[in-house]
N, CA, C and O atoms as a CHARMM CRD file, in Angstrom:
* protein
*
  384
    1    1 MET  N    -13.88100  30.07200  90.88400 PROA 1      0.00000
    2    1 MET  CA   -14.11400  31.23100  90.43300 PROA 1      0.00000
    3    1 MET  C    -14.62700  30.84300  88.76400 PROA 1      0.00000
    4    1 MET  O    -15.80200  30.69200  88.42700 PROA 1      0.00000
    5    2 VAL  N    -13.82800  30.76900  88.16200 PROA 2      0.00000
    6    2 VAL  CA   -13.55000  29.68400  86.74600 PROA 2      0.00000
    7    2 VAL  C    -14.54400  29.33900  86.65300 PROA 2      0.00000
    8    2 VAL  O    -15.34000  29.64700  85.76500 PROA 2      0.00000
    9    3 LEU  N    -14.75300  28.45800  87.75800 PROA 3      0.00000
   10    3 LEU  CA   -15.57400  27.33400  86.80500 PROA 3      0.00000
   11    3 LEU  C    -17.01600  27.77800  87.26700 PROA 3      0.00000
   12    3 LEU  O    -17.87400  27.20500  86.59500 PROA 3      0.00000
   13    4 VAL  N    -17.38700  28.39200  87.95200 PROA 4      0.00000
   14    4 VAL  CA   -18.46400  29.60400  88.06000 PROA 4      0.00000
   15    4 VAL  C    -18.63300  30.48200  86.97700 PROA 4      0.00000
   16    4 VAL  O    -19.85200  30.59600  86.84500 PROA 4      0.00000
   17    5 GLY  N    -18.32900  30.84400  86.52800 PROA 5      0.00000
   18    5 GLY  CA   -18.38000  31.46600  85.14200 PROA 5      0.00000
   19    5 GLY  C    -18.03000  31.11900  84.08000 PROA 5      0.00000
   20    5 GLY  O    -18.15500  31.80000  83.06200 PROA 5      0.00000
   21    6 VAL  N    -17.54400  30.02500  84.13800 PROA 6      0.00000
   22    6 VAL  CA   -17.51800  29.12100  82.55800 PROA 6      0.00000
   23    6 VAL  C    -19.40800  28.42400  83.15500 PROA 6      0.00000
   24    6 VAL  O    -20.41000  28.83000  82.56500 PROA 6      0.00000
   25    7 ALA  N    -19.46200  27.88300  83.78200 PROA 7      0.00000
   26    7 ALA  CA   -21.10700  27.65600  83.69300 PROA 7      0.00000
   27    7 ALA  C    -22.39700  28.44900  83.63200 PROA 7      0.00000
   28    7 ALA  O    -23.50500  28.13800  83.19600 PROA 7      0.00000
   29    8 LEU  N    -21.91100  29.64100  84.23300 PROA 8      0.00000
   30    8 LEU  CA   -22.89900  30.35200  83.11500 PROA 8      0.00000
   31    8 LEU  C    -22.63900  30.83000  82.34500 PROA 8      0.00000
   32    8 LEU  O    -23.16500  31.93600  82.22600 PROA 8      0.00000
   33    9 VAL  N    -22.01300  30.54900  81.65000 PROA 9      0.00000
   34    9 VAL  CA   -21.88000  31.02600  80.33300 PROA 9      0.00000
   35    9 VAL  C    -22.71200  29.77700  79.36100 PROA 9      0.00000
   36    9 VAL  O    -23.71700  29.66200  78.65900 PROA 9      0.00000
   37   10 LEU  N    -21.86500  29.18700  79.71900 PROA 10     0.00000
   38   10 LEU  CA   -22.61200  27.25200  79.28300 PROA 10     0.00000
   39   10 LEU  C    -24.44200  27.67700  79.47100 PROA 10     0.00000
   40   10 LEU  O    -25.32200  28.04200  78.69200 PROA 10     0.00000
   41   11 GLY  N    -24.39700  27.50900  80.32100 PROA 11     0.00000
   42   11 GLY  CA   -26.00400  28.12400  81.20200 PROA 11     0.00000
   43   11 GLY  C    -26.87300  28.96300  80.11100 PROA 11     0.00000
   44   11 GLY  O    -27.95000  28.57800  79.65500 PROA 11     0.00000
   45   12 ALA  N    -26.30800  30.00600  79.82300 PROA 12     0.00000
   46   12 ALA  CA   -26.78100  31.49100  78.89700 PROA 12     0.00000
   47   12 ALA  C    -26.59800  31.00700  77.58900 PROA 12     0.00000
   48   12 ALA  O    -27.04500  31.84900  76.81000 PROA 12     0.00000
   49   13 VAL  N    -26.01700  29.76100  76.83100 PROA 13     0.00000
   50   13 VAL  CA   -25.79300  29.47700  75.37000 PROA 13     0.00000
   51   13 VAL  C    -26.73900  28.75600  75.30500 PROA 13     0.00000
   52   13 VAL  O    -27.59300  28.86100  74.42500 PROA 13     0.00000
   53   14 TRP  N    -26.76400  27.51900  76.62800 PROA 14     0.00000
   54   14 TRP  CA   -28.02500  26.40000  76.12200 PROA 14     0.00000
   55   14 TRP  C    -29.10900  27.53500  75.90700 PROA 14     0.00000
   56   14 TRP  O    -29.28400  27.76600  74.71000 PROA 14     0.00000
   57   15 TRP  N    -30.08900  28.50700  76.99200 PROA 15     0.00000
   58   15 TRP  CA   -31.23100  28.98800  77.11800 PROA 15     0.00000
   59   15 TRP  C    -31.04900  29.74400  75.77700 PROA 15     0.00000
   60   15 TRP  O    -32.10600  30.15200  75.29500 PROA 15     0.00000
   61   16 TRP  N    -29.88600  30.01900  75.05800 PROA 16     0.00000
   62   16 TRP  CA   -29.88500  30.77500  73.87600 PROA 16     0.00000
   63   16 TRP  C    -30.61500  29.96600  73.44400 PROA 16     0.00000
   64   16 TRP  O    -31.83000  30.16300  73.44000 PROA 16     0.00000
   65   17 ALA  N    -30.06100  28.84000  72.96700 PROA 17     0.00000
   66   17 ALA  CA   -30.45800  27.94700  71.92100 PROA 17     0.00000
   67   17 ALA  C    -32.06400  27.60600  72.09500 PROA 17     0.00000
   68   17 ALA  O    -32.99400  27.81700  71.31700 PROA 17     0.00000
   69   18 ALA  N    -32.04300  27.00300  73.39900 PROA 18     0.00000
   70   18 ALA  CA   -34.17600  27.02900  73.97200 PROA 18     0.00000
   71   18 ALA  C    -34.57500  28.11400  73.47800 PROA 18     0.00000
   72   18 ALA  O    -34.78700  28.00800  72.27000 PROA 18     0.00000
   73   19 LEU  N    -34.77900  29.17900  73.92200 PROA 19     0.00000
   74   19 LEU  CA   -35.31300  30.50700  73.44400 PROA 19     0.00000
   75   19 LEU  C    -35.41600  29.83500  71.85600 PROA 19     0.00000
   76   19 LEU  O    -36.37000  29.17800  71.44000 PROA 19     0.00000
   77   20 ARG  N    -34.33600  30.13600  71.19100 PROA 20     0.00000
   78   20 ARG  CA   -34.55100  30.72100  69.46800 PROA 20     0.00000
   79   20 ARG  C    -35.25100  29.33200  68.91100 PROA 20     0.00000
   80   20 ARG  O    -36.00500  29.53200  67.95900 PROA 20     0.00000
   81   21 LEU  N    -35.11900  27.82000  69.38300 PROA 21     0.00000
   82   21 LEU  CA   -36.10500  26.65900  69.47200 PROA 21     0.00000
   83   21 LEU  C    -37.47000  26.95000  69.15900 PROA 21     0.00000
   84   21 LEU  O    -38.27000  26.35800  68.43400 PROA 21     0.00000
   85   22 LEU  N    -37.58800  28.14700  69.96600 PROA 22     0.00000
   86   22 LEU  CA   -38.98300  28.07900  70.62500 PROA 22     0.00000
   87   22 LEU  C    -39.48800  28.98700  69.70500 PROA 22     0.00000
   88   22 LEU  O    -40.52500  28.73600  69.09100 PROA 22     0.00000
   89   23 LEU  N    -39.00500  29.78500  69.58100 PROA 23     0.00000
   90   23 LEU  CA   -39.44600  31.07800  69.51100 PROA 23     0.00000
   91   23 LEU  C    -39.06500  31.14400  67.93100 PROA 23     0.00000
   92   23 LEU  O    -39.96600  31.35100  67.11800 PROA 23     0.00000
   93   24 GLU  N    -38.36500  31.05100  67.71100 PROA 24     0.00000
   94   24 GLU  CA   -37.72700  30.44300  65.60000 PROA 24     0.00000
   95   24 GLU  C    -37.82700  29.65600  65.03900 PROA 24     0.00000
   96   24 GLU  O    -37.08600  29.63000  64.05600 PROA 24     0.00000
   97   25 PRO  N    -38.98300  28.22500  65.28000 PROA 25     0.00000
   98   25 PRO  CA   -38.35900  27.55400  65.05700 PROA 25     0.00000
   99   25 PRO  C    -37.83800  26.81500  63.89000 PROA 25     0.00000
  100   25 PRO  O    -37.29200  25.71200  63.87500 PROA 25     0.00000
  101   26 GLY  N    -38.09100  27.58200  62.95600 PROA 26     0.00000
  102   26 GLY  CA   -37.97900  27.66300  61.17400 PROA 26     0.00000
  103   26 GLY  C    -36.61000  28.14700  61.06300 PROA 26     0.00000
  104   26 GLY  O    -35.89200  27.53000  60.27700 PROA 26     0.00000
  105   27 ARG  N    -36.04300  29.25900  61.77700 PROA 27     0.00000
  106   27 ARG  CA   -34.44300  29.90300  61.50300 PROA 27     0.00000
  107   27 ARG  C    -33.68100  29.32900  61.85900 PROA 27     0.00000
  108   27 ARG  O    -32.55600  29.45500  61.37400 PROA 27     0.00000
  109   28 THR  N    -34.07200  27.94600  63.41700 PROA 28     0.00000
  110   28 THR  CA   -32.88900  27.48200  64.25000 PROA 28     0.00000
  111   28 THR  C    -32.23200  26.51500  63.03700 PROA 28     0.00000
  112   28 THR  O    -32.78400  26.11200  62.01400 PROA 28     0.00000
  113   29 GLY  N    -31.05800  26.31900  63.44300 PROA 29     0.00000
  114   29 GLY  CA   -30.28000  25.32400  62.72400 PROA 29     0.00000
  115   29 GLY  C    -29.67400  24.17300  63.67200 PROA 29     0.00000
  116   29 GLY  O    -29.87600  24.22300  64.88500 PROA 29     0.00000
  117   30 VAL  N    -28.97300  23.19800  63.12400 PROA 30     0.00000
  118   30 VAL  CA   -28.30500  21.85000  63.41200 PROA 30     0.00000
  119   30 VAL  C    -27.56600  23.06000  64.66500 PROA 30     0.00000
  120   30 VAL  O    -28.58300  23.47900  65.21800 PROA 30     0.00000
  121   31 VAL  N    -26.78300  23.52500  65.09900 PROA 31     0.00000
  122   31 VAL  CA   -25.84200  23.61200  66.77200 PROA 31     0.00000
  123   31 VAL  C    -26.66900  24.29800  67.28200 PROA 31     0.00000
  124   31 VAL  O    -26.06300  24.70200  68.27400 PROA 31     0.00000
  125   32 GLU  N    -28.13000  24.94500  67.33400 PROA 32     0.00000
  126   32 GLU  CA   -28.92400  24.87900  68.26400 PROA 32     0.00000
  127   32 GLU  C    -29.46200  23.93300  68.92100 PROA 32     0.00000
  128   32 GLU  O    -29.36600  23.87100  70.14600 PROA 32     0.00000
  129   33 GLY  N    -30.02800  23.16500  68.29300 PROA 33     0.00000
  130   33 GLY  CA   -30.33200  21.43800  68.33900 PROA 33     0.00000
  131   33 GLY  C    -29.75000  20.99100  69.14100 PROA 33     0.00000
  132   33 GLY  O    -30.02700  20.65100  70.29100 PROA 33     0.00000
  133   34 ALA  N    -28.23100  20.95000  68.11900 PROA 34     0.00000
  134   34 ALA  CA   -27.06200  20.29200  69.70000 PROA 34     0.00000
  135   34 ALA  C    -26.79700  20.56400  70.35200 PROA 34     0.00000
  136   34 ALA  O    -26.50200  19.91900  71.35800 PROA 34     0.00000
  137   35 VAL  N    -26.70700  22.26200  70.09300 PROA 35     0.00000
  138   35 VAL  CA   -26.42900  23.16700  71.74100 PROA 35     0.00000
  139   35 VAL  C    -27.59900  22.17300  72.78800 PROA 35     0.00000
  140   35 VAL  O    -27.15800  21.20800  73.41200 PROA 35     0.00000
  141   36 PHE  N    -29.18700  22.58600  72.86900 PROA 36     0.00000
  142   36 PHE  CA   -30.09600  21.98900  73.45400 PROA 36     0.00000
  143   36 PHE  C    -30.39600  20.67300  73.77800 PROA 36     0.00000
  144   36 PHE  O    -31.16600  20.40400  74.70100 PROA 36     0.00000
  145   37 ALA  N    -29.94300  19.97100  73.20900 PROA 37     0.00000
  146   37 ALA  CA   -29.79100  18.43100  73.19200 PROA 37     0.00000
  147   37 ALA  C    -28.88700  17.62300  74.01200 PROA 37     0.00000
  148   37 ALA  O    -28.92300  16.66100  74.78000 PROA 37     0.00000
  149   38 GLY  N    -27.94100  18.57100  73.42300 PROA 38     0.00000
  150   38 GLY  CA   -26.37700  18.01900  75.10300 PROA 38     0.00000
  151   38 GLY  C    -26.51400  18.61600  75.66400 PROA 38     0.00000
  152   38 GLY  O    -25.80100  17.98500  76.44400 PROA 38     0.00000
  153   39 GLY  N    -26.92300  19.82300  76.47600 PROA 39     0.00000
  154   39 GLY  CA   -27.75200  20.20600  77.77500 PROA 39     0.00000
  155   39 GLY  C    -28.76400  19.82200  78.60900 PROA 39     0.00000
  156   39 GLY  O    -29.02000  19.85900  79.81300 PROA 39     0.00000
  157   40 TRP  N    -29.32300  19.39300  77.45700 PROA 40     0.00000
  158   40 TRP  CA   -30.66000  19.18600  78.23100 PROA 40     0.00000
  159   40 TRP  C    -30.24400  17.14700  78.85700 PROA 40     0.00000
  160   40 TRP  O    -30.42600  16.57100  79.93000 PROA 40     0.00000
  161   41 GLY  N    -29.82700  16.82700  77.90400 PROA 41     0.00000
  162   41 GLY  CA   -28.99200  15.51400  78.20400 PROA 41     0.00000
  163   41 GLY  C    -28.13900  15.16200  79.32000 PROA 41     0.00000
  164   41 GLY  O    -28.25800  14.05300  79.84100 PROA 41     0.00000
  165   42 LEU  N    -27.26400  16.02900  79.74600 PROA 42     0.00000
  166   42 LEU  CA   -26.85000  16.28600  80.65200 PROA 42     0.00000
  167   42 LEU  C    -26.67800  16.58400  82.02900 PROA 42     0.00000
  168   42 LEU  O    -25.77200  16.35700  82.83000 PROA 42     0.00000
  169   43 SER  N    -28.43600  17.48900  82.14200 PROA 43     0.00000
  170   43 SER  CA   -29.53600  17.82700  82.95700 PROA 43     0.00000
  171   43 SER  C    -29.99400  16.58400  83.61300 PROA 43     0.00000
  172   43 SER  O    -30.20000  16.43700  84.81800 PROA 43     0.00000
  173   44 VAL  N    -30.14400  15.60000  82.55800 PROA 44     0.00000
  174   44 VAL  CA   -30.59000  14.05400  83.02700 PROA 44     0.00000
  175   44 VAL  C    -30.03200  13.37800  83.59700 PROA 44     0.00000
  176   44 VAL  O    -30.55900  12.62600  84.41800 PROA 44     0.00000
  177   45 LEU  N    -29.00200  13.40800  83.39900 PROA 45     0.00000
  178   45 LEU  CA   -27.50100  12.68200  83.83500 PROA 45     0.00000
  179   45 LEU  C    -27.64200  12.86800  85.41600 PROA 45     0.00000
  180   45 LEU  O    -28.20900  13.80300  85.98200 PROA 45     0.00000
  181   46 PRO  N    -27.15800  12.04100  85.86300 PROA 46     0.00000
  182   46 PRO  CA   -27.10800  12.59700  87.26800 PROA 46     0.00000
  183   46 PRO  C    -25.14600  11.56400  88.16800 PROA 46     0.00000
  184   46 PRO  O    -24.84600  10.62900  88.91000 PROA 46     0.00000
  185   47 VAL  N    -24.36600  12.86800  87.19400 PROA 47     0.00000
  186   47 VAL  CA   -23.28400  12.44700  86.99200 PROA 47     0.00000
  187   47 VAL  C    -22.63800  13.46000  88.43300 PROA 47     0.00000
  188   47 VAL  O    -21.74800  12.91700  89.08700 PROA 47     0.00000
  189   48 HSD  N    -23.07300  14.80000  88.85000 PROA 48     0.00000
  190   48 HSD  CA   -22.29200  15.43700  89.63100 PROA 48     0.00000
  191   48 HSD  C    -23.33700  15.17800  90.75800 PROA 48     0.00000
  192   48 HSD  O    -23.89300  16.27500  90.80800 PROA 48     0.00000
  193   49 SER  N    -24.01200  14.30100  91.80000 PROA 49     0.00000
  194   49 SER  CA   -25.15700  14.50900  92.71700 PROA 49     0.00000
  195   49 SER  C    -24.27200  13.86600  93.78800 PROA 49     0.00000
  196   49 SER  O    -24.56900  13.97200  94.97700 PROA 49     0.00000
  197   50 VAL  N    -22.84200  12.98700  93.24700 PROA 50     0.00000
  198   50 VAL  CA   -22.04500  12.55800  94.88800 PROA 50     0.00000
  199   50 VAL  C    -20.83800  12.92300  94.92300 PROA 50     0.00000
  200   50 VAL  O    -20.57600  12.24100  93.93300 PROA 50     0.00000
  201   51 PRO  N    -19.78200  13.42300  95.19200 PROA 51     0.00000
  202   51 PRO  CA   -18.96000  13.50700  96.02100 PROA 51     0.00000
  203   51 PRO  C    -17.69400  12.15700  95.14400 PROA 51     0.00000
  204   51 PRO  O    -17.65100  10.93700  95.30700 PROA 51     0.00000
  205   52 PHE  N    -17.16900  12.71300  94.59600 PROA 52     0.00000
  206   52 PHE  CA   -16.39600  10.97500  94.02900 PROA 52     0.00000
  207   52 PHE  C    -16.12000  10.16400  95.20200 PROA 52     0.00000
  208   52 PHE  O    -16.39200   8.96400  95.25500 PROA 52     0.00000
  209   53 ALA  N    -15.45900  10.97000  96.35300 PROA 53     0.00000
  210   53 ALA  CA   -14.97300   9.62300  97.23600 PROA 53     0.00000
  211   53 ALA  C    -16.35300   9.20500  98.22900 PROA 53     0.00000
  212   53 ALA  O    -16.14500   8.79800  99.37200 PROA 53     0.00000
  213   54 ARG  N    -17.39300   9.30500  97.83900 PROA 54     0.00000
  214   54 ARG  CA   -18.06700   8.83300  98.71700 PROA 54     0.00000
  215   54 ARG  C    -18.94000   8.02400  97.32800 PROA 54     0.00000
  216   54 ARG  O    -19.95000   7.48500  97.78100 PROA 54     0.00000
  217   55 ALA  N    -18.82100   7.82500  95.91000 PROA 55     0.00000
  218   55 ALA  CA   -18.84900   7.39300  95.08400 PROA 55     0.00000
  219   55 ALA  C    -18.13300   5.97200  95.43800 PROA 55     0.00000
  220   55 ALA  O    -18.67500   4.93900  95.83000 PROA 55     0.00000
  221   56 VAL  N    -17.07000   6.16800  95.24100 PROA 56     0.00000
  222   56 VAL  CA   -15.84200   4.70900  95.02000 PROA 56     0.00000
  223   56 VAL  C    -16.33800   4.29100  96.39200 PROA 56     0.00000
  224   56 VAL  O    -16.99900   3.27300  96.18800 PROA 56     0.00000
  225   57 SER  N    -16.34800   4.57900  97.72200 PROA 57     0.00000
  226   57 SER  CA   -16.60800   3.92500  98.76600 PROA 57     0.00000
  227   57 SER  C    -18.05100   3.04700  98.74400 PROA 57     0.00000
  228   57 SER  O    -18.05800   1.87800  99.13100 PROA 57     0.00000
  229   58 ALA  N    -19.39800   3.78700  98.20400 PROA 58     0.00000
  230   58 ALA  CA   -20.54300   3.22400  98.35100 PROA 58     0.00000
  231   58 ALA  C    -20.24800   2.13600  97.02600 PROA 58     0.00000
  232   58 ALA  O    -21.15900   1.31100  96.95800 PROA 58     0.00000
  233   59 ARG  N    -18.98000   1.90900  95.75300 PROA 59     0.00000
  234   59 ARG  CA   -19.14900   0.75700  95.03800 PROA 59     0.00000
  235   59 ARG  C    -18.16800  -0.11900  95.69700 PROA 59     0.00000
  236   59 ARG  O    -18.22100  -1.34800  95.64200 PROA 59     0.00000
  237   60 ARG  N    -17.49100   0.39000  96.16900 PROA 60     0.00000
  238   60 ARG  CA   -16.35300  -0.86600  97.19000 PROA 60     0.00000
  239   60 ARG  C    -17.12300  -1.37500  98.35400 PROA 60     0.00000
  240   60 ARG  O    -16.70300  -2.22700  99.13700 PROA 60     0.00000
  241   61 ARG  N    -18.06400  -0.90100  98.40000 PROA 61     0.00000
  242   61 ARG  CA   -19.47900  -1.18200  99.76700 PROA 61     0.00000
  243   61 ARG  C    -19.85400  -2.63100  98.62900 PROA 61     0.00000
  244   61 ARG  O    -19.46800  -3.79500  98.73100 PROA 61     0.00000
  245   62 ALA  N    -20.71800  -2.00600  97.60500 PROA 62     0.00000
  246   62 ALA  CA   -21.95500  -3.53000  96.92400 PROA 62     0.00000
  247   62 ALA  C    -20.24000  -4.23200  96.39900 PROA 62     0.00000
  248   62 ALA  O    -20.51200  -5.39600  96.10600 PROA 62     0.00000
  249   63 ARG  N    -19.30400  -4.11000  96.26200 PROA 63     0.00000
  250   63 ARG  CA   -18.67600  -5.26600  95.76400 PROA 63     0.00000
  251   63 ARG  C    -18.29200  -6.20600  96.96400 PROA 63     0.00000
  252   63 ARG  O    -18.36700  -7.41300  96.73300 PROA 63     0.00000
  253   64 GLN  N    -17.81800  -5.73800  98.44300 PROA 64     0.00000
  254   64 GLN  CA   -17.77300  -6.60400  99.38100 PROA 64     0.00000
  255   64 GLN  C    -19.00400  -7.00600  99.35400 PROA 64     0.00000
  256   64 GLN  O    -18.88600  -8.08600  98.77400 PROA 64     0.00000
  257   65 GLU  N    -20.51200  -6.82800  99.67000 PROA 65     0.00000
  258   65 GLU  CA   -21.47700  -7.88300  99.46300 PROA 65     0.00000
  259   65 GLU  C    -22.32100  -8.23700  98.42400 PROA 65     0.00000
  260   65 GLU  O    -23.46800  -8.68400  98.41000 PROA 65     0.00000
  261   66 ALA  N    -21.65500  -7.99500  97.69800 PROA 66     0.00000
  262   66 ALA  CA   -21.86800  -9.00000  96.44200 PROA 66     0.00000
  263   66 ALA  C    -20.90700 -10.05700  97.01700 PROA 66     0.00000
  264   66 ALA  O    -21.23300 -11.23400  97.17200 PROA 66     0.00000
  265   67 ALA  N    -20.03900  -9.69400  97.23600 PROA 67     0.00000
  266   67 ALA  CA   -18.57000 -11.23500  97.49600 PROA 67     0.00000
  267   67 ALA  C    -19.60600 -11.85900  98.36000 PROA 67     0.00000
  268   67 ALA  O    -20.27400 -12.78100  97.89200 PROA 67     0.00000
  269   68 ARG  N    -19.82200 -11.40600  99.68800 PROA 68     0.00000
  270   68 ARG  CA   -20.57900 -11.98500 100.73300 PROA 68     0.00000
  271   68 ARG  C    -21.22500 -12.58100 100.66100 PROA 68     0.00000
  272   68 ARG  O    -21.28500 -13.62600 101.30800 PROA 68     0.00000
  273   69 TRP  N    -22.46700 -11.98600  99.37700 PROA 69     0.00000
  274   69 TRP  CA   -23.45300 -12.81600  99.62000 PROA 69     0.00000
  275   69 TRP  C    -22.75300 -14.28100  98.23800 PROA 69     0.00000
  276   69 TRP  O    -23.56800 -15.20400  98.24500 PROA 69     0.00000
  277   70 ARG  N    -21.76100 -14.52300  97.39700 PROA 70     0.00000
  278   70 ARG  CA   -21.40300 -14.69400  96.82700 PROA 70     0.00000
  279   70 ARG  C    -21.25800 -16.31800  97.45500 PROA 70     0.00000
  280   70 ARG  O    -21.84200 -17.31200  97.02400 PROA 70     0.00000
  281   71 ALA  N    -20.03600 -16.22300  98.91200 PROA 71     0.00000
  282   71 ALA  CA   -19.37200 -17.23200  99.78600 PROA 71     0.00000
  283   71 ALA  C    -20.89600 -17.81500 100.06500 PROA 71     0.00000
  284   71 ALA  O    -21.14300 -18.97700  99.74300 PROA 71     0.00000
  285   72 GLU  N    -21.72000 -17.14000 100.55800 PROA 72     0.00000
  286   72 GLU  CA   -22.64400 -17.58600 101.12900 PROA 72     0.00000
  287   72 GLU  C    -23.23400 -18.53800 100.16400 PROA 72     0.00000
  288   72 GLU  O    -23.07500 -19.75200 100.29600 PROA 72     0.00000
  289   73 ALA  N    -23.63900 -18.22600  99.58400 PROA 73     0.00000
  290   73 ALA  CA   -24.16600 -19.57300  98.22600 PROA 73     0.00000
  291   73 ALA  C    -23.73600 -20.35000  97.79400 PROA 73     0.00000
  292   73 ALA  O    -24.43300 -21.26600  97.36000 PROA 73     0.00000
  293   74 LEU  N    -22.55800 -20.36700  97.71100 PROA 74     0.00000
  294   74 LEU  CA   -20.97300 -21.60300  97.83100 PROA 74     0.00000
  295   74 LEU  C    -21.18800 -22.73300  98.91600 PROA 74     0.00000
  296   74 LEU  O    -21.17900 -23.96200  98.99400 PROA 74     0.00000
  297   75 ARG  N    -21.38200 -21.63700  99.69600 PROA 75     0.00000
  298   75 ARG  CA   -21.24000 -22.61500 101.12400 PROA 75     0.00000
  299   75 ARG  C    -22.92600 -23.98100 101.60300 PROA 75     0.00000
  300   75 ARG  O    -23.07800 -25.01700 102.25100 PROA 75     0.00000
  301   76 LEU  N    -23.71800 -23.11100 100.82800 PROA 76     0.00000
  302   76 LEU  CA   -24.99000 -23.34600 100.54300 PROA 76     0.00000
  303   76 LEU  C    -25.20500 -24.15500  99.46500 PROA 76     0.00000
  304   76 LEU  O    -26.42700 -24.30300  99.50000 PROA 76     0.00000
  305   77 ARG  N    -24.74500 -24.85300  98.40800 PROA 77     0.00000
  306   77 ARG  CA   -25.09900 -24.81700  97.72000 PROA 77     0.00000
  307   77 ARG  C    -24.56500 -26.67500  98.41900 PROA 77     0.00000
  308   77 ARG  O    -25.22300 -27.71400  98.46100 PROA 77     0.00000
  309   78 GLY  N    -23.67500 -26.48700  98.69300 PROA 78     0.00000
  310   78 GLY  CA   -23.05700 -28.50600  99.13900 PROA 78     0.00000
  311   78 GLY  C    -24.53000 -28.80900  99.92200 PROA 78     0.00000
  312   78 GLY  O    -25.13000 -29.87800  99.81100 PROA 78     0.00000
  313   79 ALA  N    -25.16300 -27.25400 101.02500 PROA 79     0.00000
  314   79 ALA  CA   -26.01000 -28.72000 101.83500 PROA 79     0.00000
  315   79 ALA  C    -27.45400 -28.56800 100.77800 PROA 79     0.00000
  316   79 ALA  O    -28.41100 -29.03200 101.39800 PROA 79     0.00000
  317   80 VAL  N    -27.83100 -28.11800  99.53900 PROA 80     0.00000
  318   80 VAL  CA   -29.18000 -27.94400  99.22600 PROA 80     0.00000
  319   80 VAL  C    -28.41600 -29.80900  98.18400 PROA 80     0.00000
  320   80 VAL  O    -27.35000 -30.32900  97.85500 PROA 80     0.00000
  321   81 THR  N    -30.20400 -30.10100  98.10900 PROA 81     0.00000
  322   81 THR  CA   -29.69400 -31.34300  97.59600 PROA 81     0.00000
  323   81 THR  C    -30.96500 -31.56900  96.17100 PROA 81     0.00000
  324   81 THR  O    -32.17700 -31.41700  96.32400 PROA 81     0.00000
  325   82 ARG  N    -30.27200 -31.96200  94.83000 PROA 82     0.00000
  326   82 ARG  CA   -31.46500 -32.25300  94.35500 PROA 82     0.00000
  327   82 ARG  C    -32.15000 -33.14900  94.36900 PROA 82     0.00000
  328   82 ARG  O    -31.77300 -34.20400  94.87800 PROA 82     0.00000
  329   83 ALA  N    -33.47800 -32.99900  93.76700 PROA 83     0.00000
  330   83 ALA  CA   -34.65800 -34.20500  93.59800 PROA 83     0.00000
  331   83 ALA  C    -34.25100 -34.75500  92.15700 PROA 83     0.00000
  332   83 ALA  O    -33.55000 -34.05700  91.42400 PROA 83     0.00000
  333   84 TRP  N    -34.58000 -35.68100  91.86300 PROA 84     0.00000
  334   84 TRP  CA   -33.85500 -36.63700  91.27800 PROA 84     0.00000
  335   84 TRP  C    -34.74000 -38.37500  91.00500 PROA 84     0.00000
  336   84 TRP  O    -34.85300 -39.42600  91.63500 PROA 84     0.00000
  337   85 ARG  N    -35.07100 -37.96600  90.05400 PROA 85     0.00000
  338   85 ARG  CA   -36.25500 -39.23100  89.80600 PROA 85     0.00000
  339   85 ARG  C    -35.28500 -40.26800  89.26800 PROA 85     0.00000
  340   85 ARG  O    -34.33900 -39.94800  88.54800 PROA 85     0.00000
  341   86 ARG  N    -35.52100 -41.42800  89.60600 PROA 86     0.00000
  342   86 ARG  CA   -34.21100 -42.62100  88.56200 PROA 86     0.00000
  343   86 ARG  C    -35.59000 -43.07900  87.91700 PROA 86     0.00000
  344   86 ARG  O    -36.74100 -42.93400  88.32900 PROA 86     0.00000
  345   87 ARG  N    -35.21300 -43.53500  87.04900 PROA 87     0.00000
  346   87 ARG  CA   -35.67000 -43.68300  85.67000 PROA 87     0.00000
  347   87 ARG  C    -35.59400 -45.60200  85.62200 PROA 87     0.00000
  348   87 ARG  O    -34.64700 -46.38400  85.54200 PROA 87     0.00000
  349   88 ARG  N    -36.84100 -45.75900  85.70100 PROA 88     0.00000
  350   88 ARG  CA   -36.91300 -47.06300  85.50300 PROA 88     0.00000
  351   88 ARG  C    -37.51800 -47.95200  84.33300 PROA 88     0.00000
  352   88 ARG  O    -38.70900 -47.94600  84.02400 PROA 88     0.00000
  353   89 TRP  N    -36.25200 -48.93200  83.55600 PROA 89     0.00000
  354   89 TRP  CA   -36.40200 -49.20500  81.68600 PROA 89     0.00000
  355   89 TRP  C    -37.74100 -50.66500  81.76400 PROA 89     0.00000
  356   89 TRP  O    -38.59500 -51.00500  80.94400 PROA 89     0.00000
  357   90 GLY  N    -37.32300 -51.29100  83.33600 PROA 90     0.00000
  358   90 GLY  CA   -37.62300 -52.71900  83.08800 PROA 90     0.00000
  359   90 GLY  C    -39.27900 -52.86800  83.34100 PROA 90     0.00000
  360   90 GLY  O    -39.84000 -53.94900  83.52400 PROA 90     0.00000
  361   91 GLY  N    -40.00100 -51.44700  83.31200 PROA 91     0.00000
  362   91 GLY  CA   -41.37700 -52.09200  82.92700 PROA 91     0.00000
  363   91 GLY  C    -42.21100 -52.25600  83.89700 PROA 91     0.00000
  364   91 GLY  O    -41.68800 -53.20800  84.47600 PROA 91     0.00000
  365   92 GLY  N    -43.28200 -51.95900  84.57300 PROA 92     0.00000
  366   92 GLY  CA   -43.67100 -52.35600  86.18300 PROA 92     0.00000
  367   92 GLY  C    -43.01600 -51.56300  86.96300 PROA 92     0.00000
  368   92 GLY  O    -41.91100 -51.27900  86.50000 PROA 92     0.00000
  369   93 SER  N    -43.30100 -50.99200  88.17300 PROA 93     0.00000
  370   93 SER  CA   -42.93700 -50.66900  89.49600 PROA 93     0.00000
  371   93 SER  C    -42.30500 -51.93000  90.52600 PROA 93     0.00000
  372   93 SER  O    -42.72400 -53.06700  90.74700 PROA 93     0.00000
  373   94 GLY  N    -41.37100 -51.34500  90.92600 PROA 94     0.00000
  374   94 GLY  CA   -40.48600 -52.40700  91.62200 PROA 94     0.00000
  375   94 GLY  C    -40.70400 -52.15800  93.03900 PROA 94     0.00000
  376   94 GLY  O    -41.72800 -51.63700  93.48200 PROA 94     0.00000
  377   95 PRO  N    -39.46000 -52.64500  93.91700 PROA 95     0.00000
  378   95 PRO  CA   -40.20100 -51.91300  95.44300 PROA 95     0.00000
  379   95 PRO  C    -39.71000 -51.20200  95.21900 PROA 95     0.00000
  380   95 PRO  O    -38.84300 -51.10300  94.35000 PROA 95     0.00000
  381   96 SER  N    -40.40700 -49.86700  96.49900 PROA 96     0.00000
  382   96 SER  CA   -40.67000 -48.70900  96.77800 PROA 96     0.00000
  383   96 SER  C    -40.50900 -48.73800  98.50700 PROA 96     0.00000
  384   96 SER  O    -40.70500 -47.71500  99.16200 PROA 96     0.00000
């Protein structure tokens, strides 16, 4: 319940700063601008969109998938050959 109260107070402070910047742009200061920019920046970040446990398991799955791809690439590296053009320094062409 305390967390909801804190969120409401911070939201009210942000709206206060936003309205002051909109309605009285000449009389606002650095504090209102910082509060507005900080609140807007936090709203853009998807920090709280996924529960922490789900984010950790997704990160773990991504690491496992990357490791599987690396292992597959290493396995295929031996099967793939590179083209190599032999240089002939003697001029002319040799037996082909």
